[in-house]
C-alpha positions in Angstrom: 122.6 123.9 98.5 120.5 121.2 96.7 119.2 123.8 94.2 122.7 124.9 93.4 123.9 121.3 93.0 121.0 120.6 90.7 121.8 123.7 88.6 125.4 122.5 88.3 124.3 119.0 87.3 121.7 120.1 84.9 123.0 123.5 83.8 124.6 122.2 80.6 121.9 119.6 79.8 119.9 119.6 76.6 116.7 121.6 76.7 113.9 119.4 75.3 111.0 121.4 76.5 109.9 125.0 75.9 107.1 127.0 77.6 105.3 127.4 74.4 104.9 123.7 73.8 104.9 122.5 77.4 101.2 121.7 77.2 102.3 118.8 74.9 104.8 117.4 77.3 103.8 114.0 78.5 106.9 112.9 80.3 105.7 113.7 83.8 102.3 112.2 83.1 103.7 109.0 81.7 106.3 108.5 84.6 103.6 109.2 87.2 101.0 106.9 85.5 103.6 104.1 85.1 104.5 104.4 88.8 100.8 104.2 89.8 100.2 101.2 87.5 103.3 99.5 89.1 101.8 100.0 92.6 98.3 98.8 91.5 99.9 95.6 90.0 101.9 95.1 93.2 98.8 95.7 95.3 96.9 93.0 93.4 99.8 90.5 93.8 100.1 91.3 97.5 96.4 91.2 98.3 96.4 87.4 99.1 99.0 88.1 101.7 97.1 91.0 103.3 99.7 93.7 102.6 99.9 96.7 100.2 102.6 97.7 97.6 103.9 100.2 100.1 104.2 97.6 102.8 105.9 95.2 100.2 108.5 97.9 99.7 109.3 98.2 103.4 109.6 94.5 103.8 111.7 93.8 100.8 114.1 96.7 101.6 114.5 95.4 105.1 115.2 91.9 103.8 117.4 92.6 100.8 119.4 95.5 102.1 119.5 94.8 105.9 117.8 98.1 106.6 116.9 98.0 110.3 115.9 101.6 111.3 112.9 103.8 110.5 115.3 106.6 109.4 117.0 104.4 106.9 113.7 103.2 105.5 112.5 106.8 105.2 115.7 107.6 103.1 115.2 104.5 100.9 111.5 105.2 100.3 111.5 109.0 100.4 108.8 109.0 103.1 108.5 111.4 106.0 108.8 110.0 109.5 105.1 110.3 110.3 104.1 108.2 107.2 106.8 105.6 108.1 105.6 105.4 111.7 102.0 104.6 110.5 103.4 102.1 108.0 105.4 100.4 110.7 102.4 100.4 113.0 100.4 98.5 110.5 103.2 95.9 109.8 103.7 95.5 113.5 99.9 94.9 114.0 100.1 92.2 111.2 103.0 90.6 113.3 105.4 91.0 110.4 108.0 93.1 112.3 108.8 94.2 115.7 110.4 97.4 117.0 113.1 97.1 119.5 114.9 99.9 121.5 118.6 99.9 121.1 120.5 98.8 124.2 123.2 101.4 123.5 120.9 104.4 122.8 117.3 104.2 124.0 116.3 106.9 121.5 117.2 104.5 118.7 114.7 102.0 117.4 115.8 98.8 115.6 113.4 96.9 113.3 113.4 93.2 113.0 111.3 90.9 110.9 109.3 88.3 112.8 109.3 84.7 111.7 106.2 85.4 109.7 107.8 88.5 108.3 110.9 86.6 107.2 108.7 83.9 105.7 106.8 86.5 103.7 110.1 88.3 102.8 111.5 85.1 101.3 108.5 85.0 98.9 108.7 88.7 97.9 111.4 88.4 95.1 109.2 85.9 93.4 106.0 87.9 93.9 107.8 91.1 92.8 109.2 89.4 89.7 105.7 88.2 88.7 104.4 91.8 89.2 107.2 93.4 87.2 106.7 90.8 84.4 103.0 91.8 84.3 104.0 95.5 84.1 106.7 95.1 81.5 105.3 92.1 79.6 104.3 94.2 76.6 107.9 95.4 75.8 110.8 93.5 74.6 113.9 92.7 76.6 115.9 95.3 74.6 113.2 97.9 75.2 113.2 97.1 78.9 117.0 97.4 79.1 116.9 100.7 77.2 114.2 102.1 79.5 116.2 101.1 82.6 119.3 102.7 81.2 117.5 105.9 80.4 116.0 106.2 83.8 119.3 105.3 85.5 121.1 108.0 83.4 118.5 110.6 84.5 118.7 109.6 88.2 122.5 109.4 88.3 122.8 112.8 86.6 120.6 114.2 89.4 122.9 112.6 92.0 120.0 110.4 93.4 121.7 108.7 96.4 119.6 105.6 96.4 120.3 105.0 92.7 124.0 105.5 93.3 124.0 103.2 96.3 122.1 100.4 94.6 123.3 100.7 91.0 126.6 102.4 91.2 127.7 105.6 89.6 128.0 104.2 86.0 
């Protein structure tokens, strides 16, 4: 089903790459390297707080989008449930969140930030802004806006649900 949907979405798209010249394609490399650089920069900014870039993402999504279940976090972060469980274990050990069984359905787990977790979450937009400024500081505002528009266009064309939910369909 997903493959069919992707074919429908991308079937009439421009073909920029060809097998004969694919060895010169750097798009995947650059996107991957930029993502790793972003995480390294976030790691360095979060080090004084004792958390990683991955943990930053969990906390900021919980705080900014009122996400309160492991399943929702998995969807937002494209992580499997085992990875999420280990991440939540570490954040719980650091006393930044607690897991609470739902009163209505004992199988359901709700996540809540602790007082320390909320205090840190309040600082995350500032820390994140500083990290993104470090990442994007070498490009102009117009270049940044163009980059964001291009990435948004690609993700919306692919029907990425998180992009649609957070940025809209246009």
